[in-house]
C-alpha positions as CSV (number, residue, x, y, z in Angstrom):
1,M,79.4,27.0,21.9
2,G,81.3,28.5,18.9
3,R,84.5,28.7,20.7
4,F,84.2,25.1,21.6
5,Y,83.9,24.2,17.9
6,L,87.0,26.4,17.2
7,V,89.1,24.7,19.8
8,I,88.2,21.3,18.5
9,S,88.9,22.3,14.9
10,V,92.3,23.7,15.9
11,F,93.1,20.6,18.0
12,F,92.3,18.1,15.1
13,A,94.2,20.3,12.6
14,G,97.3,20.1,14.6
15,C,97.1,16.6,15.8
16,W,95.7,14.7,12.7
17,P,99.1,13.2,11.5
18,G,99.7,11.8,15.0
19,F,96.2,10.7,15.1
20,V,96.5,8.6,12.0
21,Q,99.7,7.0,13.1
22,A,97.9,6.1,16.4
23,Q,95.2,4.4,14.7
24,Q,97.6,2.2,12.8
25,Q,98.8,1.1,16.2
26,A,95.3,0.6,17.8
27,D,95.7,-3.1,18.6
28,T,98.3,-2.1,21.2
29,L,95.9,0.4,23.0
30,K,93.8,-0.5,25.9
31,V,90.0,0.6,25.7
32,N,88.4,2.0,28.8
33,T,84.7,2.0,29.3
34,L,83.4,4.8,31.4
35,D,80.7,4.4,34.0
36,T,77.2,5.6,33.1
37,L,76.3,9.0,34.5
38,T,72.6,9.6,35.3
39,V,71.4,13.1,35.8
40,E,68.1,13.5,37.7
41,G,66.0,16.7,38.2
42,I,62.7,17.5,39.8
43,R,60.0,18.7,37.6
44,Q,58.9,22.2,38.6
45,I,55.5,23.8,37.9
46,R,55.9,27.5,37.3
47,T,54.0,30.1,35.3
48,E,55.9,32.0,32.9
49,S,55.3,35.4,31.0
50,L,55.5,35.3,27.2
51,P,58.8,36.7,25.7
52,D,59.0,40.4,24.5
53,V,58.7,39.2,20.9
54,H,56.6,36.1,20.5
55,G,56.3,35.1,16.8
56,T,55.0,38.2,15.2
57,Y,53.5,39.5,18.5
58,L,55.0,42.3,20.6
59,L,54.3,41.7,24.3
60,A,56.7,43.8,26.1
61,G,54.8,45.9,28.7
62,K,51.8,43.7,28.7
63,R,50.5,41.2,31.3
64,S,50.7,37.6,30.0
65,E,50.7,34.1,31.4
66,L,52.0,30.8,29.9
67,I,50.8,27.6,31.5
68,R,52.3,24.3,30.5
69,L,49.4,21.8,30.9
70,T,51.6,18.7,30.5
71,N,53.4,19.5,33.8
72,L,50.3,20.0,35.9
73,D,48.7,17.9,38.6
74,A,45.1,18.6,37.3
75,N,42.0,16.9,36.2
76,I,42.8,16.8,32.6
77,A,40.1,14.3,31.4
78,S,37.3,16.3,33.0
79,K,38.7,19.8,31.7
80,T,38.3,21.2,35.1
81,G,38.9,25.0,34.7
82,R,39.7,25.8,38.3
83,Q,42.5,23.3,38.2
84,L,43.9,23.7,34.6
85,L,43.9,27.6,34.9
86,A,44.3,28.0,38.6
87,R,47.4,30.2,38.3
88,I,45.5,32.9,36.3
89,P,44.4,35.3,39.2
90,G,40.8,36.5,39.0
91,L,39.7,33.9,36.6
92,F,36.0,33.3,36.7
93,V,34.9,29.7,35.7
94,Y,31.2,29.3,34.8
95,D,30.1,25.6,34.9
96,M,27.3,25.4,32.4
97,D,27.4,22.4,30.1
98,G,28.5,19.8,32.7
99,T,32.1,18.7,33.2
100,G,34.4,18.3,30.3
101,N,32.5,19.8,27.4
102,Q,33.6,23.4,27.3
103,L,35.4,26.1,29.3
104,N,33.5,29.1,30.1
105,I,35.8,31.7,31.6
106,A,36.3,35.4,32.0
107,T,38.4,37.9,33.9
108,R,37.9,41.5,35.2
109,G,34.2,41.5,35.6
110,L,33.4,40.3,32.1
111,D,30.7,37.9,31.0
112,P,31.9,34.2,31.1
113,H,29.2,32.9,28.8
114,R,31.2,30.5,26.6
115,S,34.2,32.7,27.1
116,W,32.9,35.2,24.4
117,E,34.8,38.2,25.8
118,L,38.0,36.6,24.8
119,N,39.7,36.3,21.4
120,I,40.0,32.5,21.4
121,R,42.6,30.9,19.2
122,Q,44.1,27.5,18.7
123,N,47.8,27.6,17.4
124,G,47.0,31.3,16.6
125,I,44.1,30.5,14.5
126,I,40.8,32.3,15.7
127,T,38.0,29.8,16.8
128,N,35.2,32.1,18.0
129,S,32.2,31.1,16.0
130,D,31.4,34.6,14.7
131,M,33.2,37.6,16.3
132,Y,30.3,39.9,15.3
133,G,27.2,37.7,15.6
134,Y,28.0,35.2,18.2
135,P,31.6,35.3,19.4
136,A,31.2,32.3,21.6
137,S,33.5,29.2,22.0
138,H,31.6,26.4,20.5
139,Y,34.8,24.9,19.2
140,S,36.3,22.8,22.2
141,P,39.5,20.8,21.8
142,P,40.1,18.1,24.4
143,T,42.6,19.1,27.2
144,E,44.6,15.9,26.3
145,S,45.5,17.4,23.0
146,L,47.0,20.6,24.5
147,E,50.6,21.4,25.5
148,R,50.1,24.8,26.9
149,V,47.9,27.6,27.2
150,E,48.8,31.3,26.5
151,L,46.7,34.3,27.9
152,V,47.4,38.0,27.0
153,R,45.3,40.6,28.8
154,G,43.4,43.4,27.1
155,T,46.3,45.8,26.5
156,G,47.6,43.6,23.8
157,S,44.3,43.8,21.9
158,L,45.5,46.2,19.1
159,Q,47.4,43.3,17.6
160,Y,45.1,40.4,17.7
161,G,41.7,42.0,18.0
162,A,39.6,44.5,19.9
163,Q,38.4,42.2,22.8
164,F,38.3,43.7,26.4
165,G,39.0,40.4,27.8
166,G,42.3,39.6,26.0
167,M,43.5,36.6,23.9
168,I,43.8,33.1,24.9
169,N,45.7,30.8,22.6
170,Y,45.5,26.9,23.2
171,I,48.7,25.4,21.7
172,T,48.3,21.8,20.6
173,K,50.9,19.1,21.2
174,A,53.3,18.7,18.4
175,A,55.2,15.7,16.6
176,D,58.5,14.5,17.9
177,T,60.6,15.7,15.0
178,T,63.3,13.3,15.8
179,R,61.3,10.2,14.8
180,R,59.4,9.2,11.6
181,F,56.6,7.8,13.6
182,G,55.3,8.4,17.1
183,F,52.2,7.4,19.1
184,E,50.4,8.5,22.2
185,S,47.4,7.2,23.9
186,I,45.5,8.7,27.0
187,N,42.7,6.8,28.4
188,A,40.5,7.8,31.4
189,V,37.7,6.4,33.7
190,G,35.9,8.2,36.3
191,S,32.8,8.9,38.3
192,Y,29.4,9.0,36.8
193,G,30.3,6.9,34.0
194,L,33.2,8.8,32.6
195,L,35.0,7.1,29.8
196,S,37.5,8.8,27.3
197,T,40.1,7.8,24.9
198,Y,42.7,10.2,23.1
199,N,44.9,8.7,20.4
200,A,47.5,10.7,18.5
201,I,50.2,10.0,15.9
202,G,53.1,12.2,14.7
203,G,56.5,12.3,13.2
204,K,58.7,13.9,10.6
205,V,59.5,12.4,7.2
206,G,61.9,14.5,5.1
207,R,60.6,18.0,5.1
208,L,57.1,17.1,6.2
209,T,56.0,17.0,9.8
210,Y,52.6,15.6,10.6
211,Y,50.4,15.3,13.7
212,A,46.8,13.9,14.1
213,Y,44.6,12.8,16.8
214,D,41.1,11.3,17.4
215,Y,39.2,11.8,20.8
216,R,36.1,10.2,22.2
217,R,34.3,10.7,25.5
218,V,31.1,9.7,27.1
219,F,29.8,10.9,30.5
220,A,26.5,10.0,32.2
221,G,26.7,13.3,34.3
222,Y,26.5,14.3,37.8
223,R,22.8,15.2,37.6
224,E,19.9,13.2,36.2
225,N,19.5,13.5,32.6
226,A,22.9,15.0,32.0
227,R,24.5,12.5,29.6
228,S,27.0,13.8,27.0
229,H,28.8,12.3,24.1
230,A,31.8,14.1,22.7
231,Q,34.4,13.7,20.0
232,A,37.2,15.7,18.3
233,Q,39.6,15.2,15.5
234,F,42.7,17.2,14.3
235,V,45.2,17.0,11.5
236,S,48.3,19.2,11.2
237,L,50.7,19.0,8.2
238,Q,53.8,21.2,8.1
239,F,56.2,21.4,5.1
240,Q,59.6,23.1,5.2
241,A,59.8,24.4,1.6
242,T,63.0,26.1,2.2
243,N,65.2,27.2,5.1
244,R,63.1,30.4,5.2
245,L,59.7,29.3,4.1
246,R,57.4,27.1,6.1
247,L,53.9,26.1,5.0
248,R,51.3,24.7,7.4
249,A,47.7,23.3,6.9
250,E,45.4,22.4,9.8
251,L,41.9,21.0,10.3
252,G,40.2,20.7,13.6
253,R,36.9,19.6,14.5
254,S,34.9,19.3,17.7
255,T,31.4,18.1,18.5
256,Y,29.3,16.9,21.2
257,L,25.7,16.1,22.2
258,A,24.8,17.0,25.8
259,Q,21.4,16.5,27.3
260,Q,20.3,19.4,29.5
261,P,18.9,18.7,32.9
262,G,17.3,22.1,33.2
263,P,17.5,24.9,35.9
264,L,16.4,24.4,39.5
265,T,14.7,26.6,42.0
266,D,16.5,27.2,45.3
267,A,14.0,24.8,47.0
268,Q,14.8,22.2,44.5
269,F,18.4,22.8,44.9
270,A,18.3,22.5,48.6
271,R,16.3,19.3,48.5
272,N,18.4,17.4,45.8
273,P,20.7,19.4,43.6
274,R,21.3,16.2,41.3
275,Q,17.7,16.0,40.3
276,A,16.6,17.3,36.8
277,T,13.6,19.4,35.7
278,R,14.0,18.5,32.0
279,S,14.4,15.2,30.2
280,R,14.0,16.3,26.6
281,N,16.5,19.3,26.2
282,Y,19.7,18.9,24.3
283,F,22.5,21.0,22.9
284,N,24.8,20.0,20.0
285,P,27.5,22.1,18.5
286,D,29.5,20.7,15.5
287,I,32.4,22.9,14.5
288,Y,35.2,22.7,11.9
289,V,38.2,25.0,11.8
290,P,40.4,24.8,8.8
291,S,43.4,26.9,8.2
292,L,46.4,27.5,5.9
293,R,49.5,29.6,6.9
294,A,52.7,30.6,5.4
295,V,55.7,31.8,7.4
296,W,58.4,33.5,5.4
297,Q,61.6,34.9,6.8
298,P,63.3,36.7,4.0
299,S,66.1,37.9,6.3
300,D,67.2,37.6,9.9
301,R,65.4,40.8,10.7
302,T,62.1,40.3,8.9
303,Q,59.3,37.7,9.1
304,L,56.0,37.6,7.3
305,T,53.0,35.5,8.4
306,A,50.0,35.0,6.1
307,T,47.0,33.1,7.3
308,L,43.6,31.9,5.8
309,S,41.2,30.3,8.3
310,A,37.5,29.6,8.8
311,V,35.0,28.5,11.4
312,L,32.3,26.4,9.9
313,G,29.6,24.4,11.4
314,M,26.3,24.4,13.5
315,R,25.0,25.1,17.0
316,N,21.8,23.0,17.6
317,S,19.4,23.1,20.4
318,V,16.0,21.5,21.2
319,L,14.4,22.3,24.4
320,F,11.3,22.8,26.5
321,D,11.9,26.6,27.4
322,A,10.3,27.7,30.7
323,F,11.3,28.6,34.2
324,A,12.5,26.0,36.6
325,D,9.0,25.8,38.5
326,V,7.2,25.1,35.3
327,P,7.2,21.4,35.0
328,D,7.6,19.5,31.5
329,A,4.9,17.1,31.9
330,P,2.5,15.4,29.5
331,D,-1.1,16.6,29.1
332,P,-3.4,14.7,31.5
333,Q,-6.0,14.3,28.8
334,T,-3.7,13.4,25.6
335,G,-0.7,12.0,27.4
336,Q,1.5,13.9,25.1
337,Y,4.3,16.5,25.9
338,K,4.2,20.0,24.6
339,P,6.1,20.6,21.4
340,R,9.8,21.6,21.9
341,Q,11.5,24.6,20.5
342,V,14.3,24.0,18.0
343,D,17.0,26.4,17.3
344,I,19.7,25.9,14.5
345,D,22.7,28.3,13.9
346,H,24.9,28.1,10.9
347,F,28.3,29.6,11.2
348,N,30.2,30.8,8.0
349,S,33.1,32.9,9.4
350,Y,36.2,33.6,7.3
351,T,39.5,35.3,8.2
352,A,42.4,36.4,6.3
353,E,45.4,38.0,8.1
354,I,48.8,39.2,7.1
355,R,51.4,40.1,9.8
356,L,54.8,41.5,9.1
357,L,57.4,41.9,11.8
358,H,60.8,43.9,11.1
359,R,63.5,44.8,13.4
360,Y,65.4,48.0,12.7
361,Q,67.2,50.9,14.2
362,I,66.0,54.4,15.1
363,G,69.4,55.9,15.3
364,P,71.2,54.1,18.0
365,L,67.9,52.6,19.4
366,P,66.9,48.9,18.5
367,A,63.3,48.6,17.6
368,T,60.8,46.1,16.3
369,L,57.8,46.9,14.2
370,V,54.7,44.7,13.5
371,I,52.1,45.9,11.0
372,G,49.2,43.9,9.7
373,V,45.7,43.6,8.1
374,Q,42.9,41.4,9.1
375,G,39.8,40.9,7.1
376,M,36.7,39.0,8.1
377,N,33.7,38.0,6.0
378,N,31.0,36.4,8.1
379,D,27.4,35.0,7.6
380,L,25.6,33.8,10.7
381,H,22.4,32.2,9.7
382,R,20.1,31.9,12.7
383,R,16.9,29.9,12.6
384,Q,15.1,30.0,16.0
385,V,11.8,29.2,17.5
386,G,10.9,26.3,15.4
387,R,8.0,24.2,16.5
388,G,9.6,20.8,17.3
389,T,8.4,17.4,18.1
390,T,6.6,16.2,21.2
391,G,9.2,13.3,21.7
392,S,12.1,12.8,24.0
393,A,15.0,12.0,21.9
394,F,17.2,14.6,20.1
395,D,15.4,15.5,17.1
396,L,15.8,18.7,15.2
397,S,12.8,18.1,12.8
398,L,9.9,20.6,12.8
399,T,6.2,19.7,12.9
400,A,5.1,23.1,11.5
401,T,6.4,25.0,8.5
402,G,8.5,28.0,9.1
403,W,10.5,29.6,11.8
404,G,9.8,32.2,14.4
405,R,13.0,33.9,13.6
406,D,14.8,33.4,10.3
407,L,17.8,35.7,10.2
408,H,21.1,36.4,8.5
409,Y,23.7,38.4,10.2
410,Y,26.1,39.5,7.5
411,T,29.4,41.2,8.5
412,R,32.4,42.5,6.5
413,N,35.2,44.0,8.4
414,V,38.8,45.1,7.7
415,A,41.2,46.1,10.5
416,V,44.7,47.5,10.0
417,F,47.1,47.7,12.8
418,A,50.7,48.7,13.7
419,E,52.8,48.6,16.9
420,S,56.3,49.4,17.5
421,Q,58.6,48.3,20.3
422,V,61.5,50.6,20.9
423,E,64.3,50.0,23.4
424,L,64.9,53.4,24.7
425,T,67.7,51.9,27.1
426,P,68.9,48.4,27.6
427,K,66.3,48.4,30.3
428,L,63.4,50.6,29.2
429,T,61.1,49.7,26.4
430,L,58.2,51.8,25.0
431,S,55.5,50.4,22.6
432,P,53.0,52.6,21.0
433,G,50.3,51.1,18.8
434,I,47.1,51.8,16.7
435,R,44.3,49.8,15.2
436,R,41.7,50.9,12.7
437,E,38.5,48.9,12.6
438,N,36.2,49.5,9.5
439,G,33.2,47.3,8.8
440,L,29.5,46.9,8.5
441,T,27.0,44.3,10.0
442,R,23.5,43.9,8.2
443,M,20.7,41.8,9.8
444,R,18.1,40.7,7.2
445,G,15.4,38.0,7.4
446,T,11.9,37.5,9.0
447,I,10.6,37.5,12.6
448,S,7.2,36.3,12.8
449,Y,5.9,38.4,15.5
450,Y,7.6,41.6,14.2
451,S,6.9,44.0,11.3
452,P,8.9,43.1,8.3
453,D,10.0,46.7,7.8
454,A,11.4,46.9,11.4
455,V,13.8,43.9,11.1
456,P,16.6,45.3,8.9
457,N,19.2,46.7,11.1
458,D,22.6,48.1,10.0
459,I,25.5,48.5,12.5
460,A,28.7,50.2,11.4
461,H,31.9,49.4,13.2
462,Q,34.4,52.4,12.7
463,F,36.8,52.7,15.4
464,T,40.4,54.1,15.7
465,L,41.9,52.4,18.9
466,L,45.0,53.6,20.4
467,G,47.4,52.2,23.0
468,V,50.8,52.4,24.5
469,S,52.8,50.1,26.9
470,S,56.2,50.2,28.6
471,Q,58.5,47.9,30.4
472,Y,61.5,48.5,32.5
473,R,63.7,45.6,33.6
474,I,64.7,46.0,37.1
475,T,67.0,43.0,36.8
476,P,67.3,40.5,33.8
477,Q,64.6,38.4,35.7
478,I,62.3,41.1,37.0
479,R,60.3,43.6,35.0
480,F,57.8,46.4,35.7
481,Y,55.3,46.6,33.1
482,A,52.3,49.4,32.4
483,G,50.0,49.7,29.5
484,Y,46.9,51.4,28.2
485,S,44.8,50.2,25.4
486,Q,41.4,51.1,23.9
487,A,38.8,48.2,23.0
488,Y,35.4,47.6,21.8
489,R,32.8,44.9,21.6
490,P,30.4,44.7,18.7
491,V,26.7,44.6,19.1
492,I,26.1,40.9,18.6
493,F,23.0,39.0,17.3
494,K,21.5,38.5,20.9
495,D,21.5,42.1,21.6
496,I,19.2,43.2,18.8
497,I,16.7,40.3,18.5
498,P,13.3,41.3,20.2
499,V,12.3,38.4,22.4
500,S,8.5,39.1,22.1
501,V,6.1,41.4,20.2
502,Y,6.2,43.7,23.3
503,E,9.9,44.5,22.6
504,R,11.5,46.7,19.9
505,V,15.2,47.3,19.1
506,D,16.8,50.7,18.9
507,T,17.9,51.2,15.3
508,N,20.8,53.4,16.4
509,L,22.7,50.9,18.6
510,K,26.3,51.7,19.3
511,D,29.0,49.1,19.9
512,A,30.4,49.0,23.5
513,H,33.9,50.7,23.7
514,G,36.3,51.7,26.4
515,Y,39.7,51.0,27.6
516,T,42.1,48.7,29.8
517,L,44.6,50.3,32.0
518,E,47.0,48.0,33.9
519,A,50.4,48.0,35.6
520,G,52.4,45.5,37.6
521,V,55.6,43.7,38.4
522,A,56.6,40.2,37.2
523,G,59.6,38.1,37.3
524,L,61.9,35.6,39.4
525,W,63.4,36.7,42.7
526,R,65.5,33.9,44.1
527,S,63.0,30.9,44.2
528,I,59.9,33.1,44.2
529,H,57.9,33.7,41.0
530,V,55.7,36.9,41.2
531,N,53.2,38.6,39.0
532,V,51.3,41.2,40.7
533,G,49.3,43.9,39.1
534,V,46.4,46.4,39.2
535,F,44.1,47.3,36.4
536,D,41.2,49.7,35.5
537,L,38.6,48.5,32.8
538,L,36.0,50.9,31.5
539,Y,33.1,49.5,29.5
540,R,30.9,52.0,27.8
541,N,27.5,51.5,26.0
542,R,26.6,48.3,27.7
543,L,23.4,46.7,26.1
544,G,20.2,46.2,28.0
545,S,16.5,46.9,28.2
546,I,14.5,49.9,29.3
547,V,10.7,50.7,29.3
548,T,9.6,53.5,27.2
549,T,6.1,55.2,27.0
550,S,4.6,56.3,23.7
551,A,2.3,59.3,23.2
552,D,-0.9,57.2,23.7
553,G,0.3,55.9,27.1
554,S,1.3,52.4,26.0
555,S,4.6,51.1,27.3
556,T,7.2,49.2,25.3
557,V,10.5,47.5,26.2
558,L,13.3,48.9,24.3
559,R,16.6,47.2,23.7
560,T,19.2,49.8,23.7
561,N,22.5,51.3,25.1
562,I,21.9,51.6,28.9
563,G,25.1,53.1,30.3
564,D,28.5,52.1,31.4
565,S,30.4,49.9,33.9
566,R,33.8,50.1,35.5
567,S,36.1,47.3,36.8
568,R,39.0,47.9,39.1
569,G,41.1,45.4,41.0
570,V,44.3,43.8,42.0
571,E,45.6,40.5,40.6
572,A,48.3,38.6,42.4
573,L,50.2,35.4,41.6
574,L,53.0,34.2,43.8
575,E,54.8,30.8,43.3
576,A,57.6,29.6,45.5
577,D,59.7,26.6,46.6
578,L,58.9,26.0,50.1
579,F,61.4,23.1,50.9
580,R,64.0,21.3,48.9
581,S,66.1,18.3,50.0
582,G,67.8,16.1,47.6
583,K,65.0,14.5,45.4
584,L,62.2,16.0,47.4
585,L,60.5,19.4,46.6
586,V,57.7,21.1,48.2
587,S,56.3,24.2,46.4
588,G,53.3,26.3,46.6
589,F,51.3,29.0,44.8
590,T,48.6,31.5,45.6
591,S,46.5,33.1,42.8
592,T,44.3,35.7,44.4
593,A,42.4,38.7,43.0
594,Y,40.3,41.5,44.3
595,L,37.6,43.0,42.0
596,D,35.3,46.0,42.3
597,A,33.0,45.8,39.2
598,R,30.1,48.4,39.4
599,Y,27.6,50.0,37.0
600,L,27.9,53.7,36.1
601,N,25.0,55.9,35.0
602,V,22.8,52.8,34.1
603,Q,19.0,52.4,34.2
604,V,17.4,49.0,33.6
605,S,13.9,47.9,33.2
606,T,12.1,46.2,36.1
607,G,9.2,45.2,33.7
608,T,7.0,48.2,34.4
609,E,9.5,50.9,35.2
610,N,13.1,51.9,34.9
611,R,15.3,51.8,37.9
612,S,18.8,53.2,38.4
613,V,21.4,50.6,39.3
614,S,24.5,53.1,39.3
615,G,26.7,51.7,42.0
616,N,25.5,48.2,41.9
617,R,27.8,45.4,41.3
618,V,28.2,43.8,37.8
619,E,26.8,40.2,37.6
620,A,29.1,37.2,37.8
621,A,32.0,39.4,39.3
622,P,33.0,38.3,42.7
623,A,34.8,40.7,45.0
624,W,37.4,37.9,45.9
625,T,38.7,35.0,44.0
626,S,41.4,32.9,45.5
627,R,43.1,29.6,44.4
628,N,46.0,28.1,46.4
629,G,47.9,25.0,46.1
630,V,50.8,23.0,47.6
631,T,52.7,20.4,45.5
632,L,54.9,17.6,46.9
633,R,57.3,16.2,44.3
634,Y,59.6,13.2,45.0
635,R,61.5,11.8,41.9
636,Q,58.8,11.2,39.3
637,V,55.8,11.3,41.7
638,S,53.8,14.5,42.3
639,L,50.8,15.3,44.6
640,T,48.9,18.7,44.6
641,T,46.4,19.8,47.1
642,Q,44.4,22.9,45.9
643,Y,41.9,25.2,47.8
644,S,39.6,27.4,45.8
645,Y,37.5,30.2,47.1
646,V,35.1,32.4,45.0
647,G,33.0,35.2,46.7
648,K,29.4,35.8,46.3
649,T,28.0,37.3,43.0
650,F,24.7,38.6,41.8
651,S,22.5,37.3,39.0
652,D,21.1,40.6,37.8
653,A,22.1,44.3,37.6
654,L,19.3,45.0,40.4
655,N,21.5,42.9,42.8
656,T,18.5,41.0,43.9
657,E,19.5,39.1,47.0
658,I,16.4,37.2,48.1
659,P,15.8,34.4,45.5
660,T,12.7,34.7,43.3
661,G,10.4,31.6,43.6
662,N,11.5,30.3,40.1
663,G,15.2,30.6,40.9
664,A,15.9,33.0,38.0
665,R,17.2,35.8,40.3
666,G,18.9,35.9,43.6
667,L,22.3,35.8,45.2
668,V,24.9,33.3,44.1
669,P,26.6,32.2,47.4
670,A,30.3,32.2,47.9
671,Y,31.8,28.7,47.8
672,S,35.1,27.0,48.7
673,L,36.4,23.7,47.2
674,W,39.3,21.3,47.9
675,D,40.8,19.2,45.1
676,L,43.5,16.5,45.2
677,N,45.6,15.5,42.1
678,A,48.4,13.1,41.7
679,T,50.8,12.2,38.8
680,W,53.4,9.6,38.2
681,W,55.8,10.0,35.3
682,F,57.5,6.6,34.4
683,R,60.4,6.8,32.2
684,K,58.8,9.4,29.8
685,R,56.7,6.7,28.3
686,L,53.9,6.1,31.0
687,T,51.9,8.8,32.8
688,I,49.4,7.8,35.5
689,R,47.0,10.5,36.8
690,G,44.5,10.4,39.6
691,S,42.1,13.1,40.7
692,I,39.7,13.7,43.4
693,S,37.6,16.8,42.6
694,N,35.6,18.7,45.1
695,L,36.9,16.5,47.9
696,T,34.4,17.6,50.6
697,N,31.4,17.1,48.2
698,R,30.4,20.7,48.4
699,Q,27.1,21.5,46.7
700,Y,27.4,24.7,44.8
701,F,26.5,26.7,41.7
702,T,28.5,29.3,39.9
703,K,25.9,31.4,38.2
704,R,22.2,32.0,37.5
705,P,21.9,32.4,33.8
706,T,19.3,34.9,32.6
707,F,18.9,33.3,29.2
708,Y,20.3,30.1,27.7
709,P,20.3,27.3,28.9
710,G,17.5,28.5,31.2
711,P,16.9,31.0,33.9
712,G,17.6,29.3,37.4
713,I,20.2,27.4,39.4
714,W,22.6,25.0,37.4
715,P,24.3,22.8,40.0
716,S,28.0,22.2,39.5
717,D,29.5,18.7,40.1
718,G,29.9,17.3,43.5
719,R,32.9,14.9,44.5
720,S,34.1,12.8,41.7
721,F,37.1,10.6,41.0
722,T,39.2,10.3,37.8
723,L,42.0,7.9,36.9
724,S,43.9,8.1,33.6
725,A,46.9,6.4,31.9
726,G,49.0,7.9,29.2
727,L,51.4,5.8,26.9
728,R,53.9,7.2,24.5
729,L,55.7,5.0,22.0
């Protein structure tokens, strides 16, 4: 491009006098109008790896995926995880709160409950409710607001956190900076009373870029008593103070109220999977995520990013808590229901992070260094087992003074980290790194059925985590990657709260720790995109319960560290153009993973005794997961058929196969699903999407939870239809 400008400059410098003279005689010249040239292309869906240097993150030698949601044929309005993230091999999707409310996902044999094994971010801002107390994903932006999803596996954890599962970063849509004002509206209707509307504005005025949206959604639910109401808002302001300093402020909010239809037994599921066992249970998170960020680039080789953020809000629930075979029915004599249990969590999580990226030389070798510090100050206030009303509406008021558990979980933690990416040769890169965690969690408060002097519990988080990754570029488009990184998972609130007077908690609990080891090959060969890798994940000091016997012969259930688990497997993604002719393109993909996740040296309580489960499979860890799709694109019309298969899993460490009468334990059968999605893009302004999810109306479930929202079967949605229209002005 520079040569082009040089040639143009020389041309005009030499020809300017003649050019002026020619303009004076312009009335004698003939003007010719050129024909309009239209260039048409075919939209391609292809997963990408993130670049070696991504903002202030170093990702060479690490497995990563980038999925552009705006290009997908998928059920955007219903936030269907198996479609949106189909190209992430081995992804386990847990359907828990009904379609569209939250994504519950995990990889490599980890727990998918509200995605809490992942470092979850929006535009790089942490959104986990409390990393040390309750790291769940209660903040849930609408899929309509997202432009892309970035996933980095566990070997990158030294830079963003210490999570085994890796980091998932949801990137919101941005304003069109070529315009002062732009508007987008996406509206959807669907089966079971689905109605949603997403409306956004954005633009650039001078040095200020702005973007904001409002989202509303109602859904009657596939099952009885499963209605939900959701809304979300977001505002982003970015000011370009100078050519080298950019300031950004954001505020996101998400909330929903979901009626919980309750768990089913196996007999109830077989008879009618759409039935409900509860009519008075509700779940309601309301989360705010404010943030301030400054990005300063003092030189072409250096970039400094400073971020202040918080996660503030509540997680509320009111429910009749019992097994599926225990009916929630009024008393025959009084005609009144039993009082419900009320739980209220308040999140006060604050994060400050500074990251410095600098490019330098080690002799003749180019290198890039990232150093940083991350501080967290959290206070999770948990009030549980309150005596609620006997009514049927969502009501958090109490009918008796006090709470069964009224606890604070205070955490202060400082982590410092450094990683360097050194180009040993033009093709070979080596990236060593280190992270030091130093913090303390203190639990204080009262438990009504527990001795006051037994409640306080202090847990120190002191880890030095090491890692190294390498990358070799076989060609400019194909790379071989390999990496090793240590990780840990703090003891969270749930792990140390005794459920009853018959339980006690080990006062010397240790955080889970271990490592992730992975290697693979990724890149583009001709028209085939490939990312195939192997991994080994060791998870030490898992939390659980065992039976202990005191000197007087009495037995107590002790919550403590029970042993280790290990996950090994293969993750393969292949995408290819199968046929191309003119304006027609047929492409396909397969995203398939094999997983062997087993317990090592573990004993668990059966209620009256301890039993070894070494060699048993980890819960919610299918041996095979495979999602496959074929896409036909003609001009601006696209049609995708997807087939998904998930192998059988177990609900408990004992690997119970024959279901119990209450449905709480037993095998989770394998299932396969067909989905059909179509999209029509019309002149970049109008987008029409249509979806048929679960085409064959397969009745299935993904997990038997052992705790919230209730032990038993939670059926997933049957066949549903969705139609949405998006308009951009």
